[in-house]
C-alpha positions in Angstrom: 0.0 0.0 0.0 1.7 3.3 -1.0 2.1 5.9 1.7 -0.2 8.5 0.0 -3.1 6.0 0.2 -2.8 5.1 3.8 -6.1 5.4 5.6 -6.4 7.8 8.5 -8.4 7.5 11.7 -9.8 9.8 14.4 -8.3 9.6 17.9 -5.0 8.2 19.2 -5.6 4.7 17.9 -7.9 2.3 16.0 -8.1 -1.5 15.6 -7.9 -3.8 12.6 -7.0 -7.2 11.3 -3.9 -7.5 9.1 -1.8 -9.9 7.2 2.0 -9.9 7.1 3.3 -12.7 4.8 1.2 -15.7 5.8 0.3 -14.5 9.4 -3.0 -12.8 10.2 -3.2 -10.9 13.4 -5.2 -8.3 15.3 -3.5 -4.9 15.4 -3.6 -1.7 17.2 -3.2 1.2 14.7 -1.6 4.5 15.7 -1.3 6.6 12.5 1.0 4.8 10.1 2.1 2.1 12.6 0.5 -1.1 13.7 1.2 -3.0 17.0 0.7 -6.8 16.6 -1.6 -7.8 19.4 -1.5 -11.6 18.7 0.8 -12.0 21.8 -2.1 -10.7 23.9 -5.4 -11.6 22.2 -6.5 -14.0 19.5 -8.6 -11.6 17.4 -10.3 -8.2 17.3 -13.6 -10.0 18.0 -12.2 -11.5 21.3 -10.9 -8.0 22.3 -14.4 -6.5 21.7 -16.0 -9.2 23.8 -14.0 -7.8 26.8 -14.2 -4.2 25.6 -14.4 -2.4 29.0 -11.3 -4.3 30.2 -9.4 -3.8 27.0 -10.0 -0.1 26.4 -7.6 1.3 29.1 -5.0 -1.3 28.1 -5.2 -0.1 24.5 -4.5 3.4 25.6 -1.3 2.2 27.4 -0.2 0.1 24.5 -0.7 2.9 22.0 1.8 5.0 24.0 4.4 2.3 24.4 7.3 1.5 22.0 7.4 -2.0 23.3 6.0 -5.0 21.4 6.1 -6.0 17.7 5.3 -2.9 15.6 4.9 -2.9 11.8 4.6 -0.1 9.2 1.0 0.0 8.0 2.2 0.3 4.4 3.8 -3.1 4.6 0.6 -4.9 5.7 -2.5 -6.1 3.9 -5.5 -4.6 5.5 -8.3 -7.2 6.0 -11.9 -6.7 7.2 -11.4 -5.5 10.8 -13.6 -8.0 12.6 -15.5 -11.3 12.1 -18.9 -10.3 13.4 -21.5 -12.5 15.2 -24.4 -11.2 13.2 -24.8 -8.4 10.7 -28.0 -6.3 11.0 -28.7 -4.0 8.1 -31.0 -1.0 8.1 -33.0 -0.3 4.9 -34.6 3.0 3.7 -33.1 5.0 6.6 -32.0 8.3 5.0 -34.8 10.9 4.6 -33.6 12.4 1.3 -32.9 9.0 -0.2 -36.4 7.7 0.6 -38.1 10.9 -0.4 -36.4 10.7 -3.8 -37.6 7.1 -4.3 -41.1 7.7 -3.1 -41.5 10.9 -5.2 -40.2 9.2 -8.3 -42.8 6.5 -7.9 -45.6 9.0 -7.4 -44.6 10.8 -10.6 -44.1 7.7 -12.8 -46.9 5.5 -11.5 -49.5 7.9 -10.1 -49.0 10.8 -12.5 -48.3 13.4 -9.7 -46.5 16.6 -10.6 -42.9 16.9 -9.2 -44.0 19.4 -6.6 -47.0 17.2 -5.5 -44.9 14.1 -5.5 -42.2 15.6 -3.3 -44.6 17.2 -0.9 -46.5 13.9 -0.4 -43.2 12.0 0.0 -41.9 14.5 2.6 -45.1 14.3 4.5 -44.9 10.5 4.5 -41.3 10.6 5.9 -42.2 13.1 8.6 -45.0 10.7 9.8 -42.6 7.7 9.6 -40.2 9.6 11.8 -42.9 10.3 14.4 -44.7 6.9 14.5 -42.9 4.4 12.3 -40.2 1.8 13.1 -36.9 0.9 11.3 -36.7 -1.7 8.5 -33.9 -4.2 9.4 -32.8 -7.4 7.8 -29.8 -9.8 8.2 -26.7 -10.0 6.1 -24.2 -12.8 5.7 -20.7 -12.4 7.3 -19.4 -14.3 4.3 -20.2 -11.4 2.0 -17.5 -9.4 3.8 -14.2 -8.5 2.2 -11.4 -6.1 3.1 -11.4 -2.4 2.3 -8.9 -2.7 -0.5 -10.0 -6.1 -1.9 -11.4 -6.5 -5.4 -15.2 -6.6 -5.7 -16.1 -9.6 -7.8 -19.4 -9.2 -9.7 -21.5 -12.4 -9.6 -22.5 -14.0 -12.9 -26.2 -13.4 -12.4 -27.6 -9.9 -12.6 -26.4 -6.7 -14.2 -27.4 -3.8 -12.0 -24.7 -4.0 -9.3 -25.0 -1.0 -7.1 -23.1 0.7 -4.2 -24.6 1.8 -0.8 -22.0 3.3 1.6 -23.0 3.1 5.2 -21.9 3.9 8.8 -21.7 0.7 10.8 -21.4 0.3 14.5 -19.9 -2.5 16.5 -21.7 -3.7 19.7 -19.4 -3.9 22.7 -21.9 -4.8 25.5 -24.7 -7.4 25.4 -28.3 -6.4 25.8 -31.9 -7.2 25.0 -34.8 -4.7 25.1 -32.3 -1.8 25.3 -33.8 1.6 26.0 -32.9 4.3 23.5 -31.4 6.4 26.2 -29.0 3.6 27.1 -28.1 2.6 23.6 -24.7 4.3 23.2 -23.5 2.4 26.3 -23.6 -0.7 24.1 -21.5 0.7 21.2 -17.8 -0.1 21.2 -16.7 1.3 17.9 -17.6 2.4 14.3 -16.5 1.3 10.9 -17.2 1.7 7.2 -19.3 -0.7 5.2 -20.3 -0.6 1.5 -23.4 -2.7 1.2 -23.5 -3.7 -2.5 -26.7 -4.7 -4.1 -27.7 -6.4 -7.4 -30.8 -4.4 -8.1 -32.2 -6.7 -10.8 -32.0 -9.7 -8.5 -33.8 -7.9 -5.6 -37.4 -8.8 -6.6 -38.4 -12.3 -7.5 -40.7 -12.4 -10.5 -41.7 -16.0 -9.7 -42.7 -15.1 -6.1 -44.1 -11.6 -6.3 -46.3 -12.1 -3.2 -43.2 -12.7 -1.1 -41.4 -9.6 -2.3 -37.6 -9.0 -1.9 -34.8 -11.5 -2.1 -32.3 -10.0 0.2 -30.1 -13.1 0.3 -29.5 -13.2 -3.5 -29.3 -9.4 -4.1 -26.9 -8.5 -1.2 -24.8 -11.4 -0.1 -22.6 -12.3 -3.0 -18.9 -12.9 -2.0 -17.1 -9.5 -1.7 -20.4 -7.6 -1.6 -19.7 -6.0 1.8 -16.3 -4.3 1.8 -15.7 -3.4 5.5 -13.1 -1.3 7.3 -10.3 -0.3 7.2 -10.5 0.0 11.0 -12.7 -0.1 14.1 -12.5 3.4 15.6 -13.5 3.5 19.3 -16.8 5.4 19.8 -15.1 7.8 22.2 -12.9 9.1 19.3 -15.6 9.5 16.7 -17.4 12.6 18.0 -21.1 12.9 17.1 -22.1 9.9 15.1 -25.2 11.8 14.0 -23.0 14.3 12.1 -20.4 12.4 10.1 -19.9 12.9 6.4 -20.4 9.9 4.1 -18.7 10.2 0.7 -18.4 7.8 -2.2 -16.7 8.3 -5.6 -17.3 6.1 -8.6 -14.5 6.3 -11.1 -13.6 9.7 -9.5 -17.1 11.1 -9.7 -18.7 11.9 -6.4 -22.0 9.9 -6.2 -22.8 10.0 -2.4 -22.1 13.0 -0.2 -24.3 13.3 2.8 -24.3 13.7 6.6 -25.5 11.0 8.9 -27.8 13.6 10.4 -30.2 12.8 7.5 -30.9 9.4 9.1 -34.6 8.8 9.7 -34.0 6.6 12.7 -30.9 7.5 14.7 -28.5 5.0 16.3 -30.4 4.8 19.7 -33.7 4.1 17.9 -32.1 1.4 15.7 -30.4 -0.3 18.7 -33.6 -0.1 20.7 -35.6 -1.6 17.8 -33.4 -4.5 16.9 -32.9 -5.5 20.6 -36.6 -6.1 21.0 -36.1 -9.1 18.6 -32.6 -10.3 19.1 -30.1 -10.2 22.0 -27.2 -8.1 20.9 -23.7 -9.4 21.7 -20.2 -7.9 21.5 -19.0 -8.1 18.0 -22.4 -7.8 16.3 -22.4 -5.3 13.4 -25.2 -2.9 12.8 -25.3 -1.0 9.5 -27.3 2.2 9.7 -28.5 2.7 6.1 -27.2 4.4 3.0 -27.8 8.0 1.9 -29.0 9.2 -1.5 -26.8 8.8 -4.5 -26.6 5.1 -5.3 -26.2 3.9 -8.8 -29.9 3.4 -9.4 -30.4 7.1 -8.8 -27.7 8.0 -11.4 -28.6 5.3 -13.8 -25.1 3.9 -13.6 -24.1 0.5 -12.3 -20.8 -1.2 -11.6 -18.8 -2.7 -14.5 -15.4 -4.6 -14.5 -12.6 -2.1 -14.2 -14.6 0.5 -12.1 -13.1 1.9 -9.0 -15.0 2.8 -5.8 -13.4 5.1 -3.3 -15.3 5.6 0.0 -14.8 7.3 3.3 -16.6 8.4 6.4 -15.3 11.2 8.7 -12.7 9.9 11.1 -13.1 6.2 10.1 -10.7 5.9 7.2 -11.3 5.2 3.5 -11.8 2.2 1.2 -10.7 1.7 -2.4 -12.0 -1.3 -4.3 -11.6 -2.3 -7.9 -14.4 -4.1 -9.6 -13.8 -7.3 -11.7 -15.8 -10.1 -13.3 -16.2 -13.5 -11.7 -13.7 -16.0 -13.0 
């Protein structure tokens, strides 16, 4: 990895998983250096499972010259954590959903652009007041590293990007109150939740609706990382900038403040159904500007560059399946 492409992170340190030659190890990142933690812990997941105990130790390790240190430029950066479960939020950015609803009202119902947008905005305001999030599960096997190639599956043609802020659970809980939700967040990371749009709806099973498994869980369809940045270093997670470039063109550029359901409401909602455990990953939704909006989809040779404030950046090249 050339020096000018090294990812940056907020705060004094971050965490990640790295490969040096044939060895894979959990690492403590301080700028352009990485402290190999394999002499102390088996994985980043194991570290997050004891988050409260590890956090002060990580501060000490970050300030110490002792231990095996590497240059980040010499390492392969892998997905930072192997999660327990991946929970994904759909339709969670106001402008994005308003655009979708307004377009449907114009094309299907014949509304004027002004009427369509006013109706869509009213719907979203009501959803914020009285609605609930839309959440589904993703497969950990769709994950790849932040600099790995994205391999397009043989089936489908409308392969799309959806850059998202993701949080990592650091404390178990069920039926978590919204006011207590941030106590359960250990860190944040970057996820690009790719989707094959023309595989999303099943023409043979229209009554069932969407096929999330096929559309979203192809191998390499969830580039994750580069790092886990501890929540204490990130600042206000409701005011981070999400930016994605496709072949150098800015396609997504939005603040997380546009989320319909904020992080506390998302955590409260999902924890009514499933017990959250340390290492679980919760994606918070994608803002406006995906390929379907622009009428542009991924092709072999394309390059995606993505970043979120303080969390580092990704760069993935797209290629065809073998």
